[in-house]
C-alpha positions in Angstrom: 0.0 0.0 0.0 2.9 2.4 0.8 4.4 2.0 -2.6 1.1 2.6 -4.3 0.4 5.8 -2.3 4.0 7.1 -3.1 3.3 6.4 -6.8 0.2 8.6 -6.4 2.4 11.4 -5.1 4.8 10.9 -8.0 2.0 11.3 -10.5 0.7 14.3 -8.7 4.1 16.0 -8.5 4.8 15.3 -12.2 1.4 16.6 -13.3 2.0 19.8 -11.3 5.5 20.1 -12.8 4.1 19.8 -16.3 1.6 22.6 -15.6 4.5 24.8 -14.4 6.7 24.2 -17.4 6.4 27.5 -19.3 9.1 29.7 -20.7 10.5 32.0 -18.0 11.4 35.6 -18.3 14.7 36.8 -16.9 15.2 40.3 -15.5 17.2 41.2 -18.5 14.4 40.2 -20.8 11.9 42.2 -18.7 14.1 45.3 -19.1 14.7 45.7 -15.3 18.4 44.9 -15.4 21.4 44.7 -17.6 22.9 41.5 -18.8 26.2 42.2 -17.1 24.7 42.4 -13.6 22.6 39.3 -14.3 25.6 37.2 -15.5 27.6 38.3 -12.5 24.9 37.3 -10.2 24.5 33.9 -11.8 28.3 33.3 -11.8 28.5 33.9 -8.1 26.0 31.1 -7.3 27.4 27.9 -6.0 26.6 24.9 -8.1 27.0 22.0 -5.6 24.2 21.1 -3.2 24.6 18.4 -0.6 21.9 16.9 1.6 23.6 14.6 4.1 20.3 13.6 5.8 18.8 12.1 2.6 22.2 11.1 1.3 22.5 12.9 -2.1 24.3 15.7 -3.9 23.4 17.8 -6.9 25.9 19.3 -9.3 24.3 22.0 -11.5 25.7 22.2 -15.0 25.3 26.0 -15.1 24.2 28.7 -12.7 21.1 29.3 -14.8 19.6 26.4 -12.8 17.9 27.9 -9.7 17.6 25.5 -6.8 14.7 25.9 -4.4 14.5 23.9 -1.1 11.0 22.6 -0.3 11.7 20.0 2.4 8.2 18.5 1.8 7.6 15.1 3.3 4.7 12.7 3.2 3.5 10.3 6.0 4.8 7.4 3.8 8.3 8.8 4.0 8.5 10.3 0.5 10.6 13.5 0.5 10.6 16.3 -2.1 13.6 18.2 -0.9 14.4 20.4 -3.9 13.0 21.7 -7.2 15.4 23.1 -9.9 14.2 25.6 -12.4 16.0 26.8 -15.5 15.8 30.6 -15.4 15.4 31.2 -19.1 13.5 28.3 -20.7 11.1 27.2 -18.0 12.5 23.7 -17.8 12.5 22.2 -14.3 13.5 19.1 -12.4 11.8 17.8 -9.3 13.7 15.4 -7.1 11.9 12.9 -5.0 13.6 10.6 -2.4 11.6 7.5 -1.5 12.2 4.6 0.8 13.4 1.6 -1.1 10.1 -0.3 -0.9 10.5 -1.2 -4.6 13.4 -1.4 -7.1 14.0 1.6 -9.5 12.5 -0.5 -12.3 9.4 -1.2 -10.3 9.0 2.4 -9.4 9.4 3.5 -13.0 7.0 0.9 -14.4 4.3 1.8 -11.9 4.8 5.5 -12.7 4.4 5.0 -16.4 1.2 3.0 -15.7 -0.1 5.9 -13.6 0.8 8.6 -16.1 -0.8 6.7 -19.0 -4.1 7.0 -17.1 -3.8 10.8 -16.9 -5.5 12.8 -19.7 -3.1 13.9 -22.4 -0.1 11.9 -21.1 1.9 9.5 -23.4 5.0 7.7 -22.3 7.7 5.5 -23.8 8.5 2.2 -22.2 11.0 2.0 -19.3 14.6 1.5 -20.4 18.0 1.2 -18.7 19.9 4.5 -18.6 23.6 5.2 -18.1 23.3 7.0 -14.7 24.2 3.8 -12.8 23.9 0.0 -13.2 20.4 0.0 -11.7 19.1 3.3 -13.2 16.1 3.3 -15.5 14.0 6.0 -17.2 11.4 6.9 -19.8 10.3 9.9 -21.8 6.8 11.4 -21.9 4.8 14.1 -23.5 1.7 16.1 -22.3 -0.4 17.3 -25.2 1.6 19.4 -27.7 3.2 21.8 -25.2 5.3 19.9 -22.7 7.9 17.1 -22.9 9.8 15.4 -20.2 11.6 12.5 -18.8 11.9 10.5 -15.6 15.1 8.9 -14.2 15.1 6.6 -11.3 18.2 5.3 -9.6 19.2 3.7 -6.3 20.2 6.1 -3.5 22.1 5.2 -0.3 20.7 4.1 3.0 18.0 2.0 1.2 16.5 4.9 -0.6 15.5 5.5 -4.2 16.1 8.8 -6.1 13.5 9.8 -8.7 14.1 12.8 -11.0 11.1 14.2 -12.8 12.2 16.7 -15.6 9.8 18.8 -17.8 10.4 21.5 -20.4 8.3 23.4 -23.0 8.3 21.7 -26.4 10.0 24.6 -28.2 13.2 24.7 -26.1 16.6 24.5 -27.8 18.8 21.4 -28.0 21.2 23.1 -25.6 18.5 23.2 -22.8 17.7 19.6 -23.3 21.4 18.7 -23.1 21.6 20.8 -19.9 18.6 18.8 -18.5 20.5 15.5 -19.2 23.6 16.9 -17.5 21.7 18.0 -14.5 20.1 14.5 -14.1 23.5 13.0 -14.3 24.6 15.4 -11.5 22.1 14.1 -9.0 24.0 11.3 -7.2 23.9 9.4 -4.0 26.6 10.3 -1.5 29.2 7.6 -0.9 28.1 5.2 1.9 30.1 5.7 5.1 33.1 3.3 5.1 33.8 1.1 8.1 37.4 1.4 9.1 39.0 -2.0 9.6 41.5 -2.1 12.4 44.6 -4.0 11.3 46.1 -6.5 13.7 49.6 -5.3 14.6 52.3 -7.7 13.5 54.8 -9.0 16.0 58.3 -7.8 15.4 60.7 -10.1 13.7 63.0 -11.8 16.1 66.6 -10.7 16.1 69.3 -13.3 15.3 70.0 -15.3 18.5 66.8 -14.1 20.1 65.2 -17.2 21.9 61.8 -16.1 20.7 
């Protein structure tokens, strides 16, 4: 039951994300700031984000990706810690961290089944992707205006990382490449290593030593 309810949250979040995927207007486009000041502000933004509690890191490919912390959690243990928005194009990526009650493939297959029941959604089949040995994903489209993809991979601590990306249909190839790079930049932190204490060796006996 927990996995099914978390799937429902995934469909809800993805549907909401699709509705929000519209081209964004930057300050420079709105005429309220020069491009020089905007670029300086973007360049000063750190691109690495670490969440030690949920065990993941995000490396943003460019500072055009705005990261917003949400810290939303459901009673089933599903967390939606961050949403990333591309400032210019309106593309966005929603990260969900779920307890490992199913494999990445099972999560992705159930999500495709749920999306295909939503009006206007079409999806491809689930396929392995190169993010990790266990990672899978699929593409989808909502009507004529929104495209997207889902990537699911194992996290650490028995968790699963689900990335839900959407973008307006008319975005450039560079933006879609940036989305792929961002998805690859969402990674589990290394598991804490257990130090193994080596047994000290006894000193070699000296010649003539009775030991």
